C-alpha positions in Angstrom: -9.2 4.9 -64.7 -8.3 2.0 -62.9 -6.7 -1.0 -64.6 -9.2 -4.3 -65.2 -8.1 -7.4 -63.8 -10.2 -9.9 -65.3 -10.4 -10.5 -69.1 -12.4 -13.1 -70.9 -12.2 -14.3 -74.6 -13.2 -17.3 -76.7 -10.3 -18.9 -78.8 -10.0 -20.5 -81.9 -8.0 -23.5 -82.4 -5.4 -22.1 -84.1 -5.3 -19.1 -81.3 -4.9 -21.8 -78.4 -1.9 -23.3 -80.2 -0.5 -19.7 -80.3 -1.4 -19.5 -76.5 0.8 -22.5 -75.8 3.8 -21.2 -77.6 3.4 -18.0 -76.0 3.2 -19.3 -72.8 5.8 -22.0 -73.4 8.6 -19.4 -73.8 7.4 -16.8 -71.0 8.3 -17.2 -67.1 4.9 -19.1 -66.1 4.2 -21.8 -63.4 2.1 -24.9 -64.2 -1.3 -24.6 -62.3 -4.1 -27.1 -61.6 -7.5 -25.6 -62.4 -10.5 -28.2 -63.0 -11.6 -28.5 -67.0 -8.5 -26.5 -68.5 -6.7 -27.3 -71.3 -3.8 -25.1 -70.0 -3.5 -23.3 -66.6 -0.4 -21.2 -65.7 0.6 -18.9 -63.1 3.0 -15.7 -64.1 4.6 -13.2 -61.8 1.2 -11.0 -61.7 -1.6 -12.9 -63.5 -3.2 -16.0 -64.0 -4.0 -17.6 -67.7 -6.3 -20.4 -67.6 -7.6 -21.7 -71.0 -10.7 -24.5 -70.5 -11.6 -26.8 -72.7 -14.8 -24.8 -74.2 -12.0 -22.5 -75.7 -12.8 -19.9 -73.2 -9.5 -18.0 -71.9 -9.8 -15.9 -68.6 -6.8 -13.9 -67.5 -6.7 -12.3 -64.0 -4.8 -11.0 -61.6 -3.1 -7.0 -61.2 -1.0 -7.7 -64.6 -4.0 -9.0 -66.5 -3.9 -5.7 -68.8 -0.7 -5.7 -69.2 -0.9 -9.2 -70.2 -3.8 -8.6 -72.8 -2.1 -5.3 -74.2 1.5 -6.1 -74.5 0.9 -10.2 -75.0 -2.3 -11.6 -76.1 -3.3 -9.1 -78.5 -0.2 -8.9 -80.7 0.6 -12.6 -80.3 -2.4 -14.2 -80.4 -5.3 -12.5 -81.4 -3.7 -10.6 -84.2 -5.4 -7.3 -83.6 -5.3 -4.1 -80.9 -8.5 -3.8 -79.0 -7.8 -2.8 -75.6 -8.0 0.7 -75.0 -8.5 1.2 -78.7 -12.2 0.5 -78.7 -13.8 4.0 -79.3 -11.2 4.7 -82.1 -11.3 1.4 -83.8 -15.3 1.2 -83.7 -16.6 4.6 -82.5 -20.5 3.3 -83.4 -19.7 1.0 -80.1 -20.5 3.7 -77.8 -22.7 6.2 -79.7 -26.0 6.6 -78.3 -28.2 3.4 -79.1 -30.1 0.5 -77.4 -29.3 -3.2 -77.3 -31.6 -6.0 -77.3 -31.1 -9.6 -75.8 -33.7 -12.1 -74.2 -33.3 -15.0 -71.6 -35.1 -18.3 -71.2 -35.8 -18.9 -74.6 -33.9 -22.2 -73.9 -35.1 -23.2 -70.6 -37.9 -25.4 -69.7 -39.3 -23.7 -66.7 -39.6 -20.1 -66.7 -40.7 -17.0 -68.4 -39.1 -15.7 -71.8 -37.6 -12.0 -71.0 -36.2 -9.6 -73.3 -34.1 -6.8 -72.0 -33.4 -3.4 -73.9 -30.7 -1.1 -72.3 -29.8 2.3 -73.6 -26.0 3.5 -73.7 -23.7 6.4 -74.7 -20.3 7.1 -74.4 -20.3 7.6 -70.7 -22.7 5.0 -69.8 -20.5 2.6 -71.7 -17.8 3.6 -69.8 -19.5 3.0 -66.5 -20.7 -0.4 -67.9 -17.1 -1.9 -68.6 -16.1 -0.5 -65.4 -18.3 -2.6 -63.5 -17.8 -5.7 -65.7 -20.2 -5.7 -68.1 -20.1 -8.2 -70.7 -22.2 -10.9 -72.2 -24.1 -13.0 -69.6 -23.0 -16.3 -70.8 -19.5 -15.7 -69.6 -20.9 -14.5 -66.4 -21.6 -16.9 -63.3 -25.7 -16.7 -61.9 -24.3 -14.7 -58.6 -22.4 -12.3 -61.3 -25.2 -11.7 -63.2 -27.6 -10.8 -60.0 -25.1 -8.5 -58.9 -24.3 -6.8 -62.3 -27.7 -6.7 -62.9 -29.1 -4.7 -59.8 -25.8 -2.3 -60.4 -26.7 -1.9 -64.0 -30.5 -1.1 -62.9 -29.2 1.4 -60.7 -26.9 3.2 -63.3 -29.4 3.3 -66.0 -32.6 4.3 -63.9 -36.0 3.6 -65.1 -36.1 5.8 -68.2 -33.2 3.8 -69.9 -33.9 0.1 -69.4 -36.9 -2.0 -70.2 -37.7 -5.7 -69.7 -40.5 -7.7 -71.3 -41.6 -10.8 -69.5 -44.0 -13.3 -71.2 -44.8 -15.8 -68.3 -45.5 -19.5 -69.2 -49.3 -19.0 -69.2 -49.2 -16.3 -71.6 -46.3 -17.5 -73.6 -48.0 -20.8 -74.0 -51.2 -19.2 -75.3 -49.1 -17.3 -77.9 -47.3 -20.1 -79.0 -50.3 -22.1 -79.5 -51.7 -19.3 -82.2 -48.0 -18.5 -83.6 -46.1 -22.1 -83.5 -43.2 -20.2 -84.1 -40.5 -19.1 -81.4 -38.7 -16.9 -83.6 -41.7 -14.5 -84.3 -42.7 -14.6 -80.8 -39.0 -13.4 -79.8 -39.2 -10.8 -82.7 -42.4 -9.4 -81.0 -41.3 -9.1 -77.6 -37.8 -7.6 -79.0 -40.3 -4.8 -81.1 -41.9 -4.6 -77.7 -38.9 -4.0 -75.8 -37.7 -1.2 -78.5 -41.0 0.5 -78.3 -41.1 0.7 -74.7 -37.7 1.7 -74.0 -38.3 4.9 -76.8 -40.5 6.5 -74.1 -37.7 6.9 -72.1 -35.0 7.7 -74.8 -37.1 8.9 -77.6 -34.4 10.2 -79.3 -32.1 7.0 -80.0 -31.6 6.7 -83.6 -30.3 2.9 -83.5 -30.7 -0.7 -81.9 -28.7 -3.6 -82.1 -29.9 -7.0 -81.5 -28.6 -10.7 -82.1 -29.7 -12.4 -85.4 -32.1 -15.1 -84.6 -34.3 -14.4 -87.7 -35.6 -12.5 -90.6 -35.1 -8.5 -89.9 -38.3 -7.7 -91.4 -40.1 -10.1 -88.8 -39.0 -7.5 -86.0 -39.6 -4.5 -88.1 -42.9 -5.6 -89.1 -44.0 -5.9 -85.3 -42.5 -2.2 -84.1 -45.4 0.4 -84.2 -45.4 4.2 -84.3 -42.5 4.8 -81.8 -39.6 2.5 -83.6 -40.8 2.8 -87.1 -37.9 5.2 -87.8 -35.4 3.6 -85.8 -32.6 1.9 -87.4 -32.6 -1.8 -86.5 -29.3 -3.9 -86.9 -29.0 -7.7 -86.5 -25.6 -9.1 -86.2 -24.2 -12.7 -85.3 -22.5 -12.5 -81.8 -24.0 -9.1 -81.1 -23.5 -9.7 -77.3 -20.0 -8.0 -78.1 -21.8 -4.8 -78.1 -21.8 -3.1 -74.8 -25.4 -2.3 -75.2 -26.5 -5.8 -76.1 -24.3 -7.2 -73.3 -26.1 -5.3 -70.8 -29.3 -5.9 -72.0 -28.2 -10.0 -72.0 -27.5 -9.3 -68.2 -30.8 -7.5 -67.2 -32.8 -10.2 -69.2 -31.0 -12.9 -67.6 -31.2 -11.3 -63.9 -34.8 -11.0 -64.9 -35.3 -14.6 -66.0 -33.2 -16.0 -62.6 -35.5 -14.0 -60.1 -38.6 -15.5 -61.8 -37.5 -19.1 -61.2 -36.5 -18.1 -57.8 -40.0 -16.6 -57.3 -41.4 -19.7 -58.7 -39.5 -22.0 -56.5 -40.7 -20.4 -53.4 -44.3 -20.5 -54.5 -44.4 -23.9 -55.2 -42.2 -25.2 -52.4 -39.5 -27.2 -54.5 -36.5 -26.1 -56.8 -36.9 -25.1 -60.0 -33.7 -25.9 -62.1 -32.6 -23.8 -65.4 -32.2 -25.6 -68.7 -33.7 -28.6 -70.2 -31.5 -31.4 -68.5 -33.0 -34.7 -67.2 -32.9 -32.7 -63.5 -35.1 -30.2 -65.4 -37.2 -33.0 -66.3 -37.4 -34.9 -62.8 -38.1 -31.5 -61.2 -41.5 -31.4 -63.8 -42.2 -35.1 -63.0 -42.5 -34.3 -59.3 -44.9 -31.2 -60.1 -47.1 -33.1 -62.2 -47.3 -35.3 -59.5 -47.9 -33.3 -56.8 -50.4 -30.5 -58.6 -51.7 -32.7 -61.9 -50.6 -32.0 -65.5 -52.0 -28.4 -66.0 -49.3 -27.1 -63.7 -47.2 -27.3 -66.4 -49.2 -24.7 -68.3 -48.5 -22.3 -65.4 -44.5 -23.2 -65.1 -43.0 -24.6 -68.4 -42.9 -23.8 -71.9 -45.1 -26.8 -73.0 -43.9 -27.1 -76.7 -40.7 -28.2 -75.7 -40.8 -32.3 -76.2 -39.5 -32.6 -72.7 -43.5 -32.4 -72.1 -44.4 -35.4 -73.3 -41.6 -37.6 -71.8 -42.6 -36.1 -68.2 -46.6 -36.6 -68.8 -45.7 -40.2 -70.0 -43.6 -40.6 -66.6 -46.6 -39.5 -64.6 -49.5 -41.8 -66.9 -50.9 -38.6 -68.5 -50.6 -37.1 -72.1 -51.0 -33.7 -73.7 -54.6 -34.2 -73.9 -54.6 -33.4 -70.4 -53.4 -29.9 -70.9 -56.0 -28.8 -73.3 -55.7 -26.8 -76.5 -52.7 -24.2 -75.3 -50.6 -27.2 -74.5 -50.7 -29.0 -78.1 -48.6 -27.6 -80.1 -44.9 -29.0 -80.6 -41.4 -27.5 -81.2 -41.0 -28.1 -85.0 -37.3 -29.6 -86.2 -38.1 -28.6 -89.4 -37.5 -24.9 -90.8 -39.3 -22.4 -89.0 -42.9 -21.1 -90.3 -43.7 -18.6 -92.4 -43.8 -15.1 -90.5 -47.1 -14.8 -88.7 -48.7 -11.4 -87.6 -47.4 -10.0 -84.7 -49.7 -11.1 -81.6 -51.3 -9.1 -79.0 -49.9 -8.1 -76.0 -50.2 -10.6 -73.0 -52.3 -10.0 -70.1 -50.4 -7.9 -67.6 -48.7 -9.9 -64.8 -47.9 -12.7 -67.1 
């Protein structure tokens, strides 16, 4: 198999110190790269350590650098080329689940589910599948399109809860994790229609495992569900994260085209400004059709436009709680098609 020429890692503070010592002793030239703590060029690779702690190694010699220098001297473990030996379950048949849009004011909540086995995992790694947070939007869109072709219609599913359905459900449940658990369960159930013999599903640990299990219906009752911290290191979960993010980005693009104004990601001042523009142009009710109204951003936007939550009706009254999550609620019914 052709060697990979790009690797990304998240380094701890002690690992960053070890990397600096390693590079100081080698034949590396300093380079100027924005937002880096350390950036160097070697004979056949570039090594950039960013202020976030993310390490990027690129070039035709990147794989050799990781294999012979980074793993033994900095990471303290041998992983490259030994993934299936060290963790055979990582490529055994299983489903990965992840979501996108949970922290974004505008747009839907999208949950992706992707199936993998040894052959699919090999193909996914070759096309650069990794946690979508380590990829730019253009990479997510490009890899997402390739993933959908690789998996075909039977081996992945998306559950997209549009803003109108989301606000209606949140007004009843008033707990994001319970809503998210229901969407995870639906994605598992839907994917099991295409891969009915899949024995295992892996998801990130965002809440009580019993909430997802309770929401599973007939097809999913017998599947082994694993919730892990940083589950995106699993290739199937990473694939699901890309598919979910691709679906979210495409939904935002469509919303922008439909409304004739750019709809930004996240929950920043730029997002608030865009929401204020929409409210002034279309009225407060536009937030129920475009945004997650339990965000506290809603109050700020409505106040700036001389309005309040009263203009949103009953489905716009729920507000995010800063305290502990509410007790588990019963799984909601399926949103209307197309929302």
